[in-house]
N, C-alpha and C positions, 0 to 999 in steps of 0.2 A: 463579573467582567472580563475578568486573560481567558480564562475557557475561551468563549466565546473571537476572542482573537486570537487566538494558534488555532481553529478551526478553521477559522474564514483564513487566515494565511497557508494550512497545507492544500486550501481546497486553490487558493492559488498557487500553490507550490503542484499539487499537480495538473494544471489547466499547463503551464510551464518549460514542465518536463513530459510526461504524457500527451500532452494535447486534446488533452479530454478536461472535457465543466464535468467539476462533482461540486455539491452543496456542500455548503457545511450542514445541511440538516443528515444530510444524507452523512457525512464524516460523524454525526455525533449521530446514529442510530448505529451504524459497526464500531466505533470507539466500546459506547453499550453494553451490544453485544456481545464483545467479545470480553468484556473489563474482566472478570471473572474468570476468564480462561486466565488471559496473563498470568494474574494476580498468579493463579495454583501455578503457573509453568513456575513463576520466576522465585519462587520457594521451595523448587523440589529439590531432593539430593542429590547432585551432580554424578559421572562416570566419573571410576577412573579416568578413563579413554573418552574423547570426543571425537569427531569426525567432526572435518569442518571444510563449507563447504562453500565454493567460490563463482561468483558467476561474474561476469563482464555482460553482461547484455540480456537482456528480458525481448520476445520472439512470440512476436502477435502474428494474429492473421489480420488486416487490414485491406479494403476497397478502397483501391487510386487510378478514377480512370479506367473504371471498368471492371476488369477482373480484381478475383480476392487474391491476395499472396499475402504469402511473409515475410513477413522484415524485420529486422536486431532496428530496438530501441534501445 
């Protein structure tokens, strides 16, 4: 029950933050598809030095009032 609540919460978060509708089922399918890779990544040996990438925006292509244009969200 707790997992279902979290996925419903994530669905609402995506809609609020990115203005896209994502079903809890889609979040569940994506989570299940990448779960094994995430566990493998979390248990990997770390390099002595790691690069850090910081992003303060996400660039997307949106169609608003006619033409498609790039927009930072």
